[in-house]
C-alpha positions, -999 to +999 in steps of 0.1 A: +000+000+000+010+037-003+018+055+030+033+089+037+059+082+064+079+105+087+115+093+084+132+123+100+116+151+119+121+185+103+119+169+068+090+163+045+071+131+047+082+103+023+058+084+001+066+047+005+052+013-006+048-008+026+030-040+033-006-039+042-007-045+080-024-076+094-049-071+123-039-088+155-063-099+183-089-073+190-079-052+160-095-039+128-079-033+094-096-002+080-094+008+043-093+046+044-118+068+025-107+101+041-082+116+066-081+151+079-048+170+081-043+184+116-019+210+131-007+182+153+006+164+122+025+195+114+040+198+149+051+162+147+067+166+113+085+198+124+098+181+156+080+204+180+075+171+199+107+151+196+102+114+189+127+087+198+146+072+169+129+038+175+095+053+166+106+062+131+096+057+104+060+066+113+029+071+093+011+103+105-026+110+104-053+107+130-086+120+116-094+089+095-127+073+082-129+042+062-145+007+058-134-023+077-115-047+054-104-075+079-111-085+115-086-097+139-091-126+162-117-121+189-135-091+173-172-095+178-187-060+177-177-051+142-182-066+107-163-063+075-177-034+055-187-013+086-176+023+084-153+032+113-134+062+125-097+063+132-093+088+161-063+103+179-065+076+206-052+042+195-055+029+231-050+037+268-043+017+299-080+017+309-069+012+345-055+045+359-075+071+378-080+092+346-093+063+325-115+050+353-130+085+358-138+091+322-107+112+314-089+087+292-078+114+268-051+124+294-040+089+303-002+090+308+000+056+290-021+065+260-009+057+225-020+078+196-023+073+158+004+091+141+025+095+172+032+062+189+016+039+163+011+043+125-018+065+115-041+072+085-020+089+059-020+055+042-044+033+023-049+010+053-045+014+091-049-008+122-074+003+148-082-012+182-118-024+182-125-008+216-112+026+204-127+027+169-159+046+166-189+039+144-197+066+119-234+075+118-252+070+085-256+101+065-222+116+074-199+120+044-164+106+051-146+136+036-166+163+054-168+143+086-132+133+090-121+164+109-147+156+136-123+127+147-099+153+162-108+189+156-145+184+162-142+163+193-115+187+207-139+216+203-168+197+217-148+186+248-138+223+254-175+234+252-185+207+277-158+218+301-171+254+297-203+241+314-225+264+293-262+268+301-289+282+278-288+320+277-252+323+288-225+341+267-196+322+253-166+340+237-147+319+211-112+332+205-098+320+172-122+310+144-102+286+123-114+250+120-115+243+157-131+276+166-158+271+139-167+238+155-167+255+189-191+282+177-216+255+166-213+233+197-217+264+220-248+273+201-262+238+204-257+242+242-280+273+241-253+300+245-250+333+228-217+331+209-192+360+205-165+352+179-131+370+182-104+367+155-078+389+137-092+377+103-124+393+090-130+364+066-129+339+095-153+361+114-178+361+086-176+323+085-182+322+123-212+345+118-226+321+091-222+292+116-242+310+143-220+336+161-243+365+171-215+390+176-181+391+158-151+412+169-117+419+154-092+411+182-074+442+193-065+462+225-102+471+230-116+436+229-120+434+267-138+467+269-162+456+241-169+424+259-178+443+290-201+465+270-220+433+259-224+423+295-193+401+299-187+365+292-198+335+312-172+314+294-142+321+272-127+293+251-094+299+234-085+282+201-061+310+191-024+300+193-014+332+210-012+346+246-022+380+234-059+372+241-053+371+279-059+408+287-093+405+270-101+374+290-093+391+323-113+421+313-143+404+297-149+373+319-177+377+345-172+368+381-172+330+384-168+326+347-149+298+331-118+300+309-109+269+288-076+268+270-073+245+239-045+262+219-010+259+234+010+290+228+044+289+244+044+324+258+034+328+294+005+351+306+005+374+336-021+360+360-033+385+386-039+367+419-061+396+430-083+391+399-084+353+407-093+358+443-120+385+438-136+371+406-132+334+415-130+323+378-124+286+368-093+282+346-087+249+329-074+232+298-090+208+274-073+182+252-088+159+226-119+141+239-123+104+249-145+078+234-178+090+248-170+126+237-164+114+202-196+094+200-216+125+212-197+147+187-206+125+158-242+121+169-246+159+172-229+164+138-253+139+122-284+153+138-277+190+135-254+193+104-223+205+123-197+213+097-167+234+087-155+243+053-135+214+039-110+214+010-103+179-003-068+169-015-052+137-029-029+117-007+000+130-027-008+165-015-001+159+022+032+176+024+019+207+005-011+207+029+013+207+059+033+235+044+001+256+040-008+250+077+027+262+085+020+294+066+046+287+039+021+292+011+006+326+018-010+326-016-031+295-005-044+302+030-063+275+048-099+286+055-113+255+071-099+220+072-078+201+046-089+165+041-073+137+021-099+121-002-087+087-011-111+085-040-093+114-055-060+096-049-073+065-068-084+087-097 
């Protein structure tokens, strides 16, 4: 089969012909129909997260959807031909406090597709039967593939924001994840305020349900106060410059959820923390239940983001575009490998 493999961090992925893997006990062999291209793939390719030499070469990709081609020994809940999702989580220990309390996405022993095990930038991939997810009928593989990481990440952040109907949720950063965040916050009954530096992204956020849209600048916090303040702020923007607006705009006892991971520190006022008693937390990719709920909501309510399909051969170019190396070809939503295009 064809697979795009990482052979050296900091270098482009390499197209290789490799054997189709055989599913072991409890495993599924999935023939890919689509796979989203995620910023995490870019970070891994660039070496932002250093990998030990014994993990290379490695096939990246963790937003896959396809049909089950073969079953490993002991698989009973799946059949050949079923459509299955290939999420970030390949498996976890299932026994630690985090796993047992429903927080398996932060299990210290987790293994992820495209990080510790081969992922879905290939024609076939191995998935554990307990961590594969059924794709609801009616969801198109190409448009639904980003739900396997970007979508569930946004959904998990909205859940941690503990939104109630009528509350105000500010979404910082309206790229693919933020666009999902706008929709899930709306489905929780919140009034959504979208904040970004890009007017085009703000218009997209408005079309997806944001009631207010703001260009991010030095006055954002004051503008949020004029609207009555925020019950929750969710940050999808990879910058710490949003923090003054969060401190100024968040209501007493409000919630701040960080999804993006900018490296710059922020200045946290302990006086503000004491007097306003906000809840400050982070949110990573969701677990299996989060993913099932994400897909169910997407199927029921048409949750979507703009998708641009590419052939498998375009993966390196897609990662370059995510890195900003192709300013003439900006990414407005999500880039998704369409394996039907590859075959053509």
